DRENDOZA-706760 format. One line per 2 residues: their letters; for each residue x, y, z of C-alpha. Coordinates in steps of 0.1 Angstrom, whole numbers, plus 5000, padded with zeros to 4 digits. Each point is the difference from the previous one (the first is absolute). Layout:
// DRENDOZA-706760
A	X Y Z | ...
//
This chain:
// DRENDOZA-706760
XX	6930 3011 1927 | 4965 4980 4997
XX	4975 4997 5029 | 4965 4991 5001
XX	4973 4990 5023 | 4966 4978 4975
XX	4976 4978 5009 | 5004 4964 4991
XX	4975 4998 4978 | 5007 5027 4976
XX	5035 4993 5002 | 4990 4960 4988
XX	4976 5014 4969 | 5031 5019 4985
XX	5023 4972 5003 | 4972 4972 4994
XX	4997 5023 4964 | 5034 4999 4996
XX	5013 4965 5004 | 4973 4984 4981
XX	5023 5006 4969 | 5037 5009 5014
XX	5018 4982 5030 | 5025 5033 5007
XX	4991 5032 4986 | 5014 5040 5009
XX	4981 5018 5025 | 5003 5040 4993
XX	4997 5021 5028 | 4986 5033 4993
XX	4994 5023 5018 | 4962 5002 4994
XX	4995 4968 4993 | 5014 4960 4998
XX	5005 4984 4965 | 4997 4967 4980
XX	5011 4992 4968 | 5011 4968 4991
XX	4993 4978 4965 | 5000 4962 5003
XX	5030 4978 4988 | 4981 4988 4968
XX	4987 5042 4990 | 4966 4984 5001
XX	4988 5016 5030 | 5003 5037 5016
XX	4995 5015 5031 | 5002 5038 5012
XX	4992 5007 5032 | 4998 5032 5024
XX	4989 5009 5040 | 4999 5035 5001
XX	5017 5010 5037 | 4959 5005 5015
XX	4995 4962 4999 | 5031 4996 5029
XX	4997 5012 5037 | 5034 5013 4994
XX	5020 5002 4974 | 5036 5020 5000
XX	5026 5003 4971 | 5025 5018 4984
XX	4998 4975 4965 | 5011 4970 4982
XX	5001 4968 4990 | 4995 4966 5018
XX	5003 4961 4987 | 4978 4977 5016
XX	4993 4969 5001 | 4966 5001 4993
XX	4990 4962 5021 | 5022 5008 5027
XX	4983 5028 5010 | 4966 4992 4995
XX	5003 4966 5020 | 5014 5026 5030
XX	4970 5025 4987 | 4977 4966 5004
XX	5008 4998 5039 | 4985 5031 5013
XX	4961 5000 5001 | 4984 5025 4970
XX	4996 5035 5024 | 5034 4987 5019
XX	5027 5031 4992 | 5031 4993 4988
XX	5031 5017 5001 | 5019 5010 4972
XX	5037 5015 5008 | 5028 4998 4976
XX	5036 4995 5012 | 5025 5018 4972
XX	5028 4982 5018 | 4998 4963 4997
XX	4965 5008 4975 | 4985 4974 5018
XX	4962 5005 5004 | 4985 5003 5041
XX	4964 4990 5004 | 4984 5001 5028
XX	4966 4994 5012 | 4988 4981 5027
XX	5029 4997 5018 | 5011 4975 4976
XX	5032 5025 4981 | 5015 4982 4966
XX	5030 5011 4982 | 4997 4997 4961
XX	5029 5004 4978 | 4992 5011 4968
XX	5013 4999 4967 | 5022 5023 4980
XX	4978 5018 4978 | 5019 4995 4974
XX	4998 4968 4995 | 4963 4998 4994
XX	4990 5004 4968 | 4995 5036 4985
XX	4963 5013 5006 | 4980 4997 4966
XX	4985 5035 4988 | 4962 5004 5002
XX	4991 4995 4960 | 4976 5031 4989
XX	4971 4977 4988 | 4972 5018 4980
XX	4974 4970 5010 | 4965 5003 4981
XX	4979 4981 5029 | 4996 5015 5039
XX	4979 4975 5023 | 4996 5009 5033
XX	4986 4964 5026 | 5002 4983 5028
XX	5025 4979 5014 | 4982 4974 5010
XX	4988 4999 4961 | 5040 4997 4987
XX	4999 4968 5030 | 4965 4987 4988
XX	5014 5000 4962 | 5035 4990 5007
XX	4988 4969 5018 | 4973 4990 4977
XX	5026 5001 4973 | 5025 4982 5018
XX	4976 4969 5004 | 5003 5000 4953
XX	5036 5015 4990 | 5036 5018 5008
XX	4989 5022 4970 | 4975 5031 5009
XX	4980 5023 4980 | 4993 5036 5011
XX	4981 5023 4978 | 4967 5022 4992
XX	4969 4998 4979 | 5000 5043 4986
XX	4967 4986 4990 | 4987 4980 5023
XX	5016 5025 5029 | 5014 4973 5019
XX	5029 4982 5011 | 5012 4968 4996
XX	5017 4978 5014 | 5012 4969 4973
XX	5016 4963 5011 | 5001 4972 4976
XX	5008 4967 5011 | 5011 4967 4982
XX	4963 4988 5007 | 4985 5027 5022
XX	4996 5041 4993 | 4993 5022 5027
XX	4979 5035 4985 | 4994 5031 5026
XX	4986 5032 4994 | 4989 5029 5020
XX	4981 5032 4986 | 5001 5031 5007
XX	4977 4995 5030 | 5024 4972 5017
XX	5024 5022 4995 | 5012 5032 5022
XX	5011 5020 4967 | 5007 4992 4959
XX	5015 5020 4976 | 4994 4978 4977
XX	5027 4995 4963 | 5013 4972 4978
XX	5018 4976 5025 | 5011 4963 5002
XX	5033 4985 5010 | 5010 4973 5011
XX	5019 4989 5032 | 5023 4978 5023
XX	4972 4984 5022 | 5028 4992 5025
XX	5014 5037 5008 | 4966 5011 4999
XX	4997 4974 5029 | 5026 5013 5020
XX	4991 5042 4997 | 4962 4986 5011
XX	5013 4991 5028 | 5011 5034 5010
XX	4971 5021 4989 | 4972 5007 5030
XX	4968 4978 4988 | 4985 5035 5012
XX	5023 5019 4983 | 4991 5023 4963
XX	5015 4989 4976 | 5011 5021 4970
XX	5003 4974 4978 | 5017 5018 4958
XX	4999 4983 4965 | 5005 4995 4969
XX	5006 4977 4972 | 5033 4979 5008
XX	5010 5025 5018 | 5009 4995 5038
XX	4978 5006 5028 | 5000 5020 5030
XX	4984 4996 5030 | 5003 5030 5025
XX	4986 4999 5040 | 5001 5018 5029
XX	5017 4983 5035 | 5003 5014 5035
XX	4968 5014 4999 | 5005 5028 4965
XX	5037 5009 5019 | 5016 4975 4972
XX	4999 4983 4967 | 5005 4976 4975
XX	5002 4993 4966 | 5006 4966 4986
XX	5011 4997 4960 | 4997 4968 4982
XX	5014 4995 4962 | 4977 4980 4977
XX	5005 4964 4989 | 4999 5011 4959
XX	4971 4981 4979 | 5017 4983 4973
X	4974 4993 4973
//
């Protein structure tokens, strides 16, 4: 059993954060939260989303897992204004999800969860540096790097206490440096890793510009980015594997 009412804006923020990496996913319906964990087909990017029951106007479930086509569900949610309430109800017999808002009713066929890729375990990484930055600074760095390269290096200079972004193209380079004063917080440690800009561009689409984003970094380690959605009642963690640089 699953029955919920949620604002379209909250639903879209949750779906957007996952759909930048995968087209279909399992949604775990727990009594105190809704969760999604998925990894992209190339095993490079991963997302871990949790949405607390407090993010919903109402939320009832006796647990379970459903499989959804994210793009289809997103298209439906985008038809509603951000503040409109969307009613969701699972039909146990037909295994379809009934969606209703503003007089419009939609019945979405679900996917067998067993046919969707197994959810990954969240690796326990001990990353040396932690940076807290505004979403708009990530947006600025990603857009600047995209002008010159398809790779982006993220790092921390422990002596200067700065977080930096580097992108090197065939002819042009981009360097962005943010000091402790420019950042919300900084716990410096030796960190420098190179990443595929394509993945970071997709993740950046889902990061609110006014969000406080915590970045965890190491030396040629995956990067972890965490931020809140739904006014702090939901959380998204992205993990992106590095491109190992050959000497």
